[in-house]
N, C-alpha and C positions, 0 to 999 in steps of 0.2 A: 372528610372521614378517612382516618388513617388506619389501615389494616395491613395484614401480611400481603394482601392482594394489591395494595397501593390504591391511590385515589382513582376512582373510575373516571374515564374521559368520555365526553360526548363523541359519538361516532361520526359526527358531522362537522362540528367546529373544533374538536379536539381540545376543548377547554374542560377543566375539572367540573364534573357534574355536581350540581347542588340539588337536593330534594326539594320538592317532588320532581320527578323526571319521567320521560316516556320510555317504556320497554316494549319491544315488539316480540311477536311469537317466534322470530328467528334469532332472538337473543341479542339484538342491538339496542343501544341506549342513546337517548337524545335529550338535550335540554328542553325544557318546556317552551323556551322562546322559539323553538322550531316547529311547534304544533301547527303553525300556519303555512309550513313549507308545502308547496304544490304537490310534491310527491306523497307526503303524508296525507294530505287532503284527498288524494286519489288512491289511498290505501296501498301505497307502494313504499317499501322500506328504502330510505335513502342510503342505507349502508350497503345493501347487497342487491337491491332492485326486486326483491321477492314480493309477490302479492300478499297483502295482509288481509286475512278474513275480517269481515265487518264486525263480528262479535268478539273474537279472541285474538285478533291480530295486534291490537295495541292496548296498553293499559297504563294508568298512572301508578308509579311505584315510589316507594320510600325505602331507605336503608334499614329502618327498624319499624316494628309494628307496635301499636299501643297494647296495653295490657288487655283492654276490651277485645282487641282483634285476636290476641293469642287464645282467648277462651274459645274461639271458634274451632281451634284445633282439638279441643277436648272431646273425647268420644270417638275421634277418628280412628279407623283401624291402623295399626302400625305400618301396614304396607302402604297405605295412603299417605301417611306422614313421611315415610321414607321416599315415596315417589315425589312428594312436594319438595322435600329437601334435595333430592337428586336434580330436579328441575332448577332449583335455586343455584345449586352448585354448578350445573351446566352453564347457567347464565354467567356466573363469575369466571368460569373457565374460558368461555367464549370471549369475555371482555379482556382477559389476560392475553389471549391469542391475538385479538384485535389490537390491543395496546402494543404487543410485541411487534406485530406486522407494521404498525404505524411508525414506530421508532426505527425499525429496520429500513423502511422506505426513506425516512428522513436521513438516515445514515447513508444510504445508498445515494441519495440526491446530493448530500454534502460531499461524499467521496467523488461523485461525478463532477461536481463543481470544482473540487480541488484538482482533479485530473485535468479538467479543461483549463483551469488557471495555470497549472503547471505546463501544459502544452503551449498555452499562449505565451508564457514567460520564456519557454524554450525557443519559440519562433522569434520572439522579440530579441532574445539574446543572440540567436544566429544572425538576425538582420543587422544588429549592431556590430557583430564581429565582422560581417561582410563589409559594412560601411567603414569600419576601422581599417580593414585590409586594403580597401580601395583608397582611403585617405593616405595610408602609408605609401602605396604605389604612386600616388600623385606627388607626394613629398620627394620620393626617390627620383621620379621623372624631372621634378623641378630642380633637384640638386644636380642631376646629370645635365640639364639644360644650362644651369648656372656654370658648370665646369666648361661646357662648350663655349659659352659666352666669354668666360675668362680667357680661354685659348684664343678666341677670335680677337678679343681686345689686345692680347699680347702680340698677336700678329700685326694688328693695326699700329700698335706702338712701335714695333720693330720697323715697319714700313715707313712710318712717319719719321723715325730717327734716320733711316737711310736716305729718305728724300731730303731731309734737312741737311745732311752732310753734302749731298750732291749740289744742293742750292748754294751751300757755303763755298764750294769750289768754283761754281759758275759765276757768281756775282763779281769777284775781282776781274776775271777775264772780260766780262761784259762791260764793266766800268772802264777798263783800260782801252777797249776797242772804241768806245764812244769818245774818249779823250783824244785818241789818235785821229779819229775822223774829224774831230773839231779842229785839230792842228794841221790837217791836210796831209797827214802821213799816208803813203800808199797803202792800199788794202793788204797787200802781201806782207809788207813789213808789220802792219798792225796785227795781222793774224799771227805772224811769228812771234811778235812781242807778247801778244795775249797768251800764247802757249807758254812762253817763258814765265809770265806772271802766274799762270795757272799752276805751272810746275813749282814755282817758288812758293805759292800759297799752299800747295799740297804738301810741301815739306814742312 
């Protein structure tokens, strides 16, 4: 049913109401499928929790009345007709407020969920930023350690080069000494000769 008031919604499942439907004395409306709801069975309005009188608390309603039913209005005092119309308009006014409150609640829930998701994204982003910073620091430390290892390697290479030079100067003298020893040359002469050889080799 499309009107300026919009489609009425069931105040329990929030689906569009199809006639016939249940109307309470507190101006709430429910689908007929809810007539077995325990609260309705206990004369309690599921919409607001109000007690529903046994006689006038609930009734089955329709959007329109038949021509036969409209005849029952004939002969009624205008004040009575106005009173009936006022009650009908109060019902639709209540439904509009209930409908507005429902969508306001849904909007509030959606906004809350959005804010929570935004906060979760912010926390996750901050966590990733911290991880990225920590990773950059680890890379910087690794680079610094790499530079230290390069320096240590250069020192080892320099030391190896120096030791190699010393060894190169020592080998001829050692070989000459063994030769003199084998020929029976006195040790002093052998030492002097080895110094000469070392000097010559150093040149």
